[in-house]
C-alpha positions, 0 to 999 in steps of 0.5 A: 905666684907665677900663675897669678902674675900671668893672670893679672898681666893678661887681664890688664892687657885685655882691659887696655885693648877693650878701652882702645877699641871701645866706641867711646874711645873712638868717639873722642878721636879728633875729627878731620876739620871741614873746610867750613871750620876754617871759614874767615869769620874767626880769622877776620875777628882775630885779625881785627883784635890783633890789629887794635893791639898792635900785634901786626905780624899775627894780624897779618897771619890771620888775614892770610888764612882768610885769603887761603880760604877764598882761594880754596873756594875759587878752585871749584867756582865758575868763571864769574864767581872765580874772578871775584873770589880770586880778586878778593883773595889778592886784596886780602894778601895785599892788606896782610902785607901792608898791615905787617909793615905798618902801612895800615893806620885805619881799622876801616880799611880792614873792615871794608876789605873783609866786607868785600871778601864776604860779598864775593863769597856770598856771590859764589854761594848764590851762583852755586845754589843756582847751578845746583838747582838747575841740576836738581841737586837739592842738598847742594842747593840748600847748603849753598843758600844757607851759606849765601845767607850767612855770608851776606850777614857777615858782609853787612856786619863788616861794612858797618851797615845794618840790613834793611828789614826786607833784606834781612827777611830775604836772608832769613827766608833763604836760610829756612828754605836752605834748611828744608832742602838739606833735610830733604823735606818740606820744601816746594819748587816755588819756595826754592826759586823765590829763595834763590831770586831773593838772594840775588836781589839782596846781593845787588842791593847790598853791593850798591850800598857798600859801593856808595859807602866806600865813595 
């Protein structure tokens, strides 16, 4: 009887060890979140919804998460884009403070601030793409182009302005070229140059329209 008990205990121990160290078990382990996993879109959306529900404290909390993301990006930015990101982060902090104390009465104020934040992010990614391309860092160039396209769409969304066809096409083109660069195949230098220049032009156009709408 003693031998049977010992055998059963041993088998159970081996089963538990095999399960814990199995590939399937490791696959289910939580992964370290990437910076992008905390990007502002979800926080801004939650903040907007919470603001409309009058949950001002939690709305302010979500806005501050967005500000933290921009400050994190600013750490690796060059001078021009660093200034834009830092200014945007500060604007978000001020907005969060005003929301929390009940000093914001219009959702337009939230949306306009969120739009400017994404405009700053898109400008940062455009500059990162240009700098990476100059250094022949193709994968980083592709990632930056893809992010710039995403951030421009978010800026347009929050500003309440629909993208014109040519701007939308430019963004799609940059995203496609960015994808090719990330994969490491199918791109040409002319395509990359066109994608980067197109994003720069689209940024200027969107920025002008956002300014005109604010006036």
